[in-house]
DSSP file (Angstrom, degrees, kcal/mol; ACC not computed):
  #  RESIDUE AA STRUCTURE BP1 BP2  ACC     N-H-->O    O-->H-N    N-H-->O    O-->H-N    TCO  KAPPA ALPHA  PHI   PSI    X-CA   Y-CA   Z-CA
    1    1 A M              0   0    0      0, 0.0     2,-0.1     0, 0.0     0, 0.0   0.000 360.0 360.0 360.0 126.7   19.7   -4.8    1.6
    2    2 A A        -     0   0    0      1,-0.1     2,-0.1     0, 0.0     0, 0.0  -0.435 360.0-104.2 -81.0 151.3   17.9   -2.9    4.4
    3    3 A A        -     0   0    0     -2,-0.1    -1,-0.1     1,-0.1    23,-0.0  -0.381  40.9-105.6 -68.1 151.8   19.1    0.3    5.9
    4    4 A D        -     0   0    0      1,-0.1     2,-0.2    -2,-0.1    -1,-0.1  -0.278  40.9-100.0 -71.9 167.1   20.8    0.2    9.3
    5    5 A T     >  -     0   0    0      1,-0.1     4,-2.0    -2,-0.0     5,-0.1  -0.518  16.4-123.1 -91.1 157.8   18.9    1.4   12.3
    6    6 A L  H  > S+     0   0    0      1,-0.2     4,-2.8     2,-0.2     5,-0.2   0.877 113.7  56.9 -62.6 -38.8   19.2    4.7   14.1
    7    7 A G  H  > S+     0   0    0      2,-0.2     4,-2.2     1,-0.2    -1,-0.2   0.902 106.3  47.9 -60.7 -42.6   20.1    2.8   17.3
    8    8 A N  H  > S+     0   0    0      2,-0.2     4,-2.3     1,-0.2    -1,-0.2   0.909 112.8  49.1 -63.6 -42.2   23.0    1.0   15.6
    9    9 A A  H  X S+     0   0    0     -4,-2.0     4,-2.8     2,-0.2     5,-0.2   0.933 110.1  50.7 -62.5 -46.3   24.3    4.3   14.2
   10   10 A R  H  X S+     0   0    0     -4,-2.8     4,-2.4     1,-0.2     5,-0.2   0.911 110.5  49.6 -58.5 -44.5   24.0    6.0   17.6
   11   11 A T  H  X S+     0   0    0     -4,-2.2     4,-2.2     2,-0.2    -1,-0.2   0.904 111.6  49.0 -61.6 -42.2   25.9    3.2   19.3
   12   12 A Y  H  X S+     0   0    0     -4,-2.3     4,-2.4     2,-0.2    -2,-0.2   0.940 112.0  47.8 -62.0 -47.6   28.6    3.4   16.6
   13   13 A F  H  X>S+     0   0    0     -4,-2.8     4,-1.6     1,-0.2     5,-0.6   0.885 113.0  48.2 -64.9 -38.7   29.0    7.2   17.0
   14   14 A Q  H  <5S+     0   0    0     -4,-2.4    -1,-0.2    -5,-0.2    -2,-0.2   0.905 113.9  47.2 -67.4 -40.1   29.1    7.0   20.8
   15   15 A K  H  <5S+     0   0    0     -4,-2.2    -2,-0.2    -5,-0.2    -1,-0.2   0.871 119.6  37.4 -68.5 -37.8   31.7    4.3   20.7
   16   16 A H  H  <5S-     0   0    0     -4,-2.4    -1,-0.2    -5,-0.2    -2,-0.2   0.572  89.1-147.4 -97.9  -9.8   34.0    5.9   18.1
   17   17 A R  T  <5 -     0   0    0     -4,-1.6    -3,-0.1    -5,-0.2    -4,-0.1   0.905  19.3-154.6  46.2  60.3   33.6    9.6   19.2
   18   18 A L      < -     0   0    0     -5,-0.6    -1,-0.1     1,-0.1     4,-0.1  -0.392  14.9-132.1 -66.1 140.8   33.9   11.1   15.7
   19   19 A P  S    S+     0   0    0      0, 0.0    -1,-0.1     0, 0.0    -2,-0.0   0.085  85.9  48.9 -84.6  25.7   35.2   14.7   15.7
   20   20 A F  S    S-     0   0    0      0, 0.0     2,-0.1     0, 0.0    -2,-0.1  -0.984  92.5 -93.5-156.5 155.3   32.5   15.8   13.3
   21   21 A P        -     0   0    0      0, 0.0     2,-0.3     0, 0.0     0, 0.0  -0.443  38.2-155.3 -74.4 149.3   28.7   15.5   13.0
   22   22 A C        -     0   0    0     -2,-0.1     2,-0.5    -4,-0.1    -9,-0.0  -0.918  10.4-127.9-124.8 151.9   27.2   12.6   10.9
   23   23 A L        -     0   0    0     -2,-0.3     2,-0.6     2,-0.0     0, 0.0  -0.834   8.6-157.3 -99.1 130.8   23.9   12.2    9.2
   24   24 A V        -     0   0    0     -2,-0.5     2,-1.2     1,-0.0     3,-0.2  -0.954  11.6-158.1-103.9 116.5   21.7    9.2    9.7
   25   25 A D    >   +     0   0    0     -2,-0.6     3,-1.4     1,-0.2     6,-0.1  -0.536  26.1 160.5-101.1  67.4   19.6    9.0    6.6
   26   26 A N  T 3  S+     0   0    0     -2,-1.2    -1,-0.2     1,-0.3   -23,-0.1   0.870  77.8  41.1 -55.9 -42.0   16.6    7.0    7.8
   27   27 A D  T 3  S-     0   0    0     -3,-0.2    -1,-0.3     1,-0.0    -2,-0.1   0.308 109.8-117.7 -96.1  10.4   14.3    8.1    5.0
   28   28 A H    <>  +     0   0    0     -3,-1.4     4,-2.5     3,-0.1     5,-0.3   0.694  68.7 138.1  66.4  21.9   16.9    7.9    2.2
   29   29 A T  H  > S+     0   0    0      2,-0.2     4,-2.4     1,-0.2     5,-0.1   0.966  78.3  35.2 -62.1 -53.3   16.7   11.6    1.4
   30   30 A A  H  > S+     0   0    0      2,-0.2     4,-2.6     1,-0.2    -1,-0.2   0.904 115.5  57.8 -67.1 -40.8   20.5   12.0    1.0
   31   31 A Y  H  4>S+     0   0    0      1,-0.2     5,-1.5     2,-0.2     6,-0.4   0.917 113.4  38.5 -54.1 -47.2   20.8    8.5   -0.5
   32   32 A D  H ><5S+     0   0    0     -4,-2.5     3,-0.8     1,-0.2    -1,-0.2   0.896 115.4  53.4 -71.6 -40.2   18.4    9.4   -3.3
   33   33 A M  H 3<5S+     0   0    0     -4,-2.4    -2,-0.2    -5,-0.3    -1,-0.2   0.838 114.3  39.9 -65.0 -35.3   19.7   12.9   -3.7
   34   34 A Y  T 3<5S-     0   0    0     -4,-2.6    -1,-0.2    -5,-0.1    -2,-0.2   0.272 105.0-125.3-103.9  10.5   23.4   11.9   -4.2
   35   35 A N  T < 5 +     0   0    0     -3,-0.8    -3,-0.2    -4,-0.3    -4,-0.1   0.900  53.3 151.6  54.6  55.6   22.7    8.8   -6.3
   36   36 A V      < +     0   0    0     -5,-1.5    10,-1.4    -6,-0.1     2,-0.3   0.406  38.5 106.3 -96.3   3.1   24.5    6.1   -4.3
   37   37 A Q  E     +A   45   0A   0     -6,-0.4     2,-0.3     8,-0.2     8,-0.2  -0.640  41.7 175.3 -82.9 140.3   22.2    3.3   -5.5
   38   38 A S  E     -A   44   0A   0      6,-0.6     6,-1.0    -2,-0.3     7,-0.1  -0.895  14.8-175.2-144.0 112.0   23.5    0.8   -8.0
   39   39 A R  S    S+     0   0    0     -2,-0.3     4,-0.1     1,-0.2    -1,-0.1   0.707  83.7  53.8 -81.2 -18.0   21.4   -2.1   -9.0
   40   40 A L  S    S+     0   0    0      1,-0.1     2,-0.3     2,-0.1    -1,-0.2   0.833 116.2  20.3 -86.3 -32.8   24.1   -3.7  -11.2
   41   41 A V  S >  S+     0   0    0      1,-0.1     3,-1.2    25,-0.0    -3,-0.2  -0.865 109.5  30.7-131.2 164.6   26.9   -3.9   -8.7
   42   42 A S  T >  S-     0   0    0     -2,-0.3     3,-1.7     1,-0.2    -1,-0.1   0.727 112.1 -79.0  62.1  29.1   27.4   -3.8   -5.0
   43   43 A L  T 3  S-     0   0    0      1,-0.3    -1,-0.2    -3,-0.1    -4,-0.1   0.760  90.3 -54.5  57.2  28.6   24.1   -5.5   -4.0
   44   44 A G  E <  S+A   38   0A   0     -3,-1.2    -6,-0.6    -6,-1.0     2,-0.4   0.220 122.2  72.3  96.3 -15.6   22.1   -2.3   -4.5
   45   45 A Q  E <   -A   37   0A   0     -3,-1.7    -8,-0.2    -8,-0.2    22,-0.1  -0.996  54.0-166.1-136.9 141.5   24.1    0.1   -2.2
   46   46 A R        -     0   0    0    -10,-1.4     2,-0.3    -2,-0.4    21,-0.1  -0.917  35.5-101.7-118.9 149.8   27.4    1.8   -2.5
   47   47 A P        -     0   0    0      0, 0.0    17,-2.7     0, 0.0     2,-0.4  -0.532  41.5-169.1 -69.9 131.0   29.3    3.6    0.3
   48   48 A G  E     -B   63   0B   0     -2,-0.3     2,-0.4    15,-0.2    15,-0.2  -0.981  11.8-176.4-125.5 134.3   28.9    7.3    0.0
   49   49 A L  E     +B   62   0B   0     13,-2.8    13,-2.1    -2,-0.4     2,-0.4  -0.994   6.2 178.5-129.6 126.9   30.8   10.0    2.0
   50   50 A F  E     -B   61   0B   0     -2,-0.4     2,-0.6    11,-0.2    11,-0.2  -0.992  15.8-157.2-131.1 128.3   30.0   13.7    1.6
   51   51 A I  E     -B   60   0B   0      9,-2.5     8,-3.2    -2,-0.4     9,-1.3  -0.925  17.1-176.6-105.0 119.4   31.6   16.5    3.4
   52   52 A I  E     -B   58   0B   0     -2,-0.6     6,-0.2     6,-0.3    -2,-0.0  -0.965  16.4-136.5-121.5 128.6   29.4   19.6    3.5
   53   53 A D    >   -     0   0    0      4,-2.7     3,-2.1    -2,-0.5    -1,-0.0  -0.120  35.4 -90.0 -79.3 179.0   30.5   22.8    5.0
   54   54 A K  T 3  S+     0   0    0      1,-0.3    -1,-0.1     2,-0.1    -2,-0.0   0.726 126.6  55.9 -63.0 -22.5   28.5   25.2    7.3
   55   55 A E  T 3  S-     0   0    0      2,-0.1    -1,-0.3     0, 0.0     3,-0.1   0.453 121.0-106.7 -87.5  -0.9   27.2   27.1    4.3
   56   56 A G  S <  S+     0   0    0     -3,-2.1     2,-0.4     1,-0.3    -2,-0.1   0.586  72.1 143.3  88.2  10.4   25.8   23.9    2.8
   57   57 A I        -     0   0    0      1,-0.0    -4,-2.7     2,-0.0     2,-0.6  -0.723  54.1-124.8 -87.4 130.2   28.4   23.6    0.0
   58   58 A V  E     +B   52   0B   0     -2,-0.4    -6,-0.3    -6,-0.2     3,-0.1  -0.637  33.1 174.5 -75.2 117.2   29.6   20.1   -0.8
   59   59 A R  E     +     0   0B   0     -8,-3.2     2,-0.3    -2,-0.6    -7,-0.2   0.632  63.7  16.0 -99.3 -19.1   33.4   20.1   -0.4
   60   60 A Y  E     -B   51   0B   0     -9,-1.3    -9,-2.5     2,-0.0     2,-0.4  -0.968  59.9-175.0-157.3 138.1   34.1   16.4   -0.9
   61   61 A T  E     +B   50   0B   0     -2,-0.3     2,-0.3   -11,-0.2   -11,-0.2  -0.997   4.9 175.0-134.1 142.6   32.3   13.4   -2.3
   62   62 A H  E     +B   49   0B   0    -13,-2.1   -13,-2.8    -2,-0.4     2,-0.5  -0.912   0.9 176.6-144.2 118.8   33.3    9.8   -2.5
   63   63 A V  E     -B   48   0B   0     -2,-0.3   -15,-0.2   -15,-0.2     7,-0.1  -0.969  22.8-147.4-121.5 113.4   30.9    7.2   -3.8
   64   64 A G        -     0   0    0    -17,-2.7     6,-0.1    -2,-0.5     3,-0.1  -0.291  15.1-134.5 -78.7 163.0   32.5    3.7   -3.9
   65   65 A N  S    S+     0   0    0    -19,-0.1     2,-0.3     1,-0.1    -1,-0.1   0.732  91.0  23.2 -85.8 -25.3   31.9    1.0   -6.4
   66   66 A Q  S >  S-     0   0    0    -19,-0.1     3,-1.7     3,-0.1    -1,-0.1  -0.889  90.8-100.5-135.3 164.5   31.6   -1.7   -3.7
   67   67 A Q  T 3  S+     0   0    0     -2,-0.3    -3,-0.1     1,-0.3   -21,-0.1   0.805 121.4  50.5 -58.3 -30.9   30.8   -1.7    0.0
   68   68 A W  T 3  S+     0   0    0      1,-0.1     2,-1.6   -21,-0.0    -1,-0.3   0.512  82.7  99.5 -87.1  -4.3   34.5   -2.0    0.9
   69   69 A N    <   +     0   0    0     -3,-1.7    -5,-0.2     2,-0.0    -1,-0.1  -0.607  51.9 135.1 -88.1  83.0   35.6    0.9   -1.3
   70   70 A I        -     0   0    0     -2,-1.6     3,-0.1    -6,-0.1     2,-0.1  -0.938  57.5-103.2-128.1 150.0   35.8    3.7    1.3
   71   71 A P        -     0   0    0      0, 0.0     2,-0.1     0, 0.0    -9,-0.0  -0.366  45.3 -96.2 -70.1 152.1   38.4    6.4    1.9
   72   72 A A     >  -     0   0    0      1,-0.1     4,-2.0    -2,-0.1     3,-0.3  -0.375  27.8-121.8 -65.7 145.8   40.8    6.0    4.7
   73   73 A V  H  > S+     0   0    0      1,-0.2     4,-2.8     2,-0.2     5,-0.2   0.891 113.0  55.4 -55.9 -42.9   40.0    7.7    8.0
   74   74 A A  H  > S+     0   0    0      1,-0.2     4,-2.0     2,-0.2    -1,-0.2   0.879 107.0  50.5 -61.0 -37.4   43.3    9.7    7.8
   75   75 A D  H  > S+     0   0    0     -3,-0.3     4,-2.0     2,-0.2    -1,-0.2   0.901 111.0  48.2 -66.7 -41.0   42.4   11.0    4.4
   76   76 A V  H  X S+     0   0    0     -4,-2.0     4,-2.3     2,-0.2    -2,-0.2   0.927 112.0  49.2 -65.1 -44.5   38.9   12.1    5.5
   77   77 A L  H  X S+     0   0    0     -4,-2.8     4,-2.4     1,-0.2    -1,-0.2   0.879 109.2  53.0 -63.9 -36.6   40.3   13.9    8.5
   78   78 A A  H  X S+     0   0    0     -4,-2.0     4,-2.3    -5,-0.2    -1,-0.2   0.906 109.0  49.3 -64.5 -41.2   42.9   15.6    6.4
   79   79 A R  H  X S+     0   0    0     -4,-2.0     4,-1.8     2,-0.2    -2,-0.2   0.907 110.7  50.2 -63.2 -41.6   40.2   16.9    4.1
   80   80 A L  H  X S+     0   0    0     -4,-2.3     4,-2.0     1,-0.2    -2,-0.2   0.904 110.4  49.9 -62.3 -42.1   38.2   18.1    7.1
   81   81 A D  H  < S+     0   0    0     -4,-2.4    -2,-0.2     1,-0.2    -1,-0.2   0.907 108.8  53.0 -62.0 -42.1   41.4   19.9    8.4
   82   82 A A  H  < S+     0   0    0     -4,-2.3    -1,-0.2     1,-0.2    -2,-0.2   0.852 109.3  48.3 -63.4 -34.9   41.9   21.5    5.0
   83   83 A I  H  <        0   0    0     -4,-1.8    -1,-0.2    -5,-0.1    -2,-0.2   0.868 360.0 360.0 -73.2 -36.2   38.4   22.9    4.9
   84   84 A G     <        0   0    0     -4,-2.0    -3,-0.1    -5,-0.2    -2,-0.1   0.463 360.0 360.0  86.9 360.0   38.8   24.2    8.4
């Protein structure tokens, strides 16, 4: 499965106006660093969500087992609010 394009990500972010910055990982640096690859299940990629604070500390991680296994938006926003 090929990575999505920067242009598609930019379009998505502009359309959805997310209240936080997002990383587009073109060269798979974060993908490799946080071990979201799985060759046995999920067609080679699993959804990963990482909340990292301004000091670079990882405050929340979620790596799903399948592409559809992602946290609800309300849960993610609540975690962001809790971090402040």
